[in-house]
N, C-alpha and C positions, 0 to 999 in steps of 0.2 A: 429586897428584891437586888437582883446585881446591878439594876440601873440600864440593863441592855434594852435598847429600842426595838420595836419588829421591824423586821428588814421589810422595805420598801418593795412594791410591785413596780417593775421596770416597765413604764409605758413606752411602745416606739411610736416615733414620728409618725403621723399620715404618709408624708411624701417617702419615706423609707419604707414603711409596709407595703406601698404600692410597688414600690421598687422591687423589693423582694418576691412581692407574688409575679410581677412580671419575668424577673428573672427565673423563676421557678417554672413558671408557664414554658418560659425559652428552653431553659434545661429539658423540659418534657417533650417540648418538638425537636429539639435535638435529638435525644434519644430515640424518637420514635423512626426520625426521618434515618438515623443510623441504622436501624434495624432494618426499615425496609431499603437501604440502600446496602446492606448484607444480603438480603434476601432476594434482590435483583441481581447482584454478582453471583451468586449462586444459580440462580436461575439460568443466566447468561451463560454461565460455564458450563452448565448442563445440556444447553442449547448446542453450545459449541462443539462438545463431544459428540452429541447426536448428528448434527451437520456433518461433521469431520468424518465421521463413518460412511454417512450417505454419499459425499461426495468422494470417497475412497473407492467405492463399488462402482460409482459412475466412472472416473478415469480408468480404474481397471477394464470396465466394459468397453471404452472407447478404445485402449491399447490392444486388449483381445481380438476386437474387431478388424483393424489395422493389420494384424499380423494374420490374422484369418485369410483377408483380402489377398494380401501379400503372395500366403501361400498358395491360395487358388489361382491367382495370376500365373504364378510361376508352374503350377502344372499344367497349365492351359498353354504353357509357352508366349505369355502375354507380359507386358511389364506393367506394374502396380504404380498409376500415378496416383500420390495423396492429393488430398483435398488443397485447395489453394490456402496456405497459411492466414489466418485473419488477425494475429497478434504481432507486432515487432515490439523490440527492446532496443532503443536508441541511446546511445553515447556519444558526447561531443568530445571529440579528441583534439580538437585545435583551439587555439585562442582566436582573439579577434583582430589581429594584424592583417591589414589589407582585404578586410573582409566588405563587399559589395553592398551597399542599402539593402538591395532584395534578398541577399541571402542573410544579412543581419535581421531582417523583419520575419523569414521563415524560422530562423532559429529563436525568434521571440515567441513566435504562434506555438513552435512546439515547446516550449518551457525550457528552453536549452541556453539559458543565459551565461553560464561559466564552463571553463572545461571540465571534463569529469562528472557533468551531470547527466543523469541517464532519467528516461520516462519510456513508460508504454504507450504503443501507437496502434489504434485501430487500423487495419490496413485495407483500404479503399482506393480508388481509381485517384482522387486527390491527394490522399496523403503519399500513397507511392509516389504521384508526381514531386510533390512536395521535397520528399528525402532524397529523388534522383538531382533535385536543384541542389541541395546541401551537401550532396554526398562526401566532397572533399573534405568535410569536416566533421564528419560524423562517424562510428562504426553503429552497425546494426543488422538484428538477424531475428531468429524466431526463437523465442525464450521456452523451455521447457517447465514442464510443473516444478520441479525443483528448484530452478533458478526464480522463479516468480514467487515462491513460497520463501525462499531464502532472502530475496530482496526485502520483500515485506515484513518478514519477521523481523531481520535484520536492522535495515536503514529505513522503515518504514516511518514515516512522520504524516501527520494528517494536519489539514487546514482547517483550524477552528478558530472561527471570527477572525481571519485573517492573520493568526498568529499559528506558528510552526510547532505542533504538538506530538511528543513522541507518542506511537502507539502502544503503550505498557498495559491497555486494559481494555478489554472488548465493550465495556459501557463507551468509549471513546468513539467508536465504530457506530455503535449502537444509537447513540445521542445524533449523530451527524445522518447517518443512512437508514436508522432503522424502521423509518416509513416505508423504503423501497425495500424492505424484506433483508437488508443487509445490517445483519446483528452483533456479526464476531468476524474475529481475523480470517476463520476459514470461509465466511461469505465471501467476503473481501477477495480474497484470494481466487475463489472460485468464479466470482464474476469479471475478475480481470482476465484469468486463463482462459476462459471461455468465451469472452467478450459477448459479456450477455446483456439484456435490454438496457439494463442501467450502467453499462460499461463508461460512458461519457461522465456522469455522475461521480460515479466512485473513483475514475481515474482523476478526475479534477479535485477531490478528494484528498488524494496522493499529492504530499508535496514531491516536487522532483526530486529524484535520489542524488545523494551527494557520495560519489562513490571514491576510492583509494586511487592513486598510481597503479597501475595495473603492475602486478609482482613481477619482476624480470623485463620491465619495459615493455615499449611498443616497437615494431621494426621498423616501418617507415611510414612516418603520419600521411607524407604528400603523396604516397602509391596506393593505388586501390588494392584490395585485399587478395584479389585474383593475379595480380602482378607482384604478391608477394610483401604487400605491403599492409597497412590497416584500414584505409577508409573504404567505406561503402558498406555494402550488403556480405554478409560471411554466414549468412543461414541460419544453420543450425549449430555453427562454430560460434555463435555468440554464446553460448553458455558456457565454454572455456574461459573467455574474455570475463563473463560475468563471475566465475569462481576468483579470477587474479585479482578482481577490483573491488568485491565486496567483502 
């Protein structure tokens, strides 16, 4: 004989075997959850696409109705008065120098703590009153759909457990607001733009927008927009300012 011994079978210590089993189980769970996550992402993407189409048709209907009402009024020799706007976008254009405590408090309530912060505001008697009181420090107006969409897609951050999280994924929106039927970015845009029943929740989920200094600068912060300055209500002209700051 060559004197070679039969190879020993290697026994794995029990603790190691347990560890390996647990690891295999963990890997299995991870794979399962990865697959589930992929499925969910895919489903959310499909849902977002369907909702986007639905909302597009809805926005188109609203626009067509406005055009029709305007035309009918013109034919009858009347002036068409559109419905009172429900949504404002408010930007803080001045710093904190010489701010009275009352004004500071209102700016805090509006979540406009820093210059060039912007927020959506639902317009009602109370909020209009608040905006008037802080008018010298803000520029505001009525954003169109393009502005709402661009702000949320380009500068949208959500509040997730107190942290500022970029809205890079529909899943972030779904996790925070899915229970209210707001599962994707298009749902969020629709809820804000139409000032839907869950506007407050959706708007509080959105972190105040941190905008750039406007390209081309501001004309005169201390003057009202009507006097050729920048402060106060600029109605639909807020959209032009958003373009320059976004």
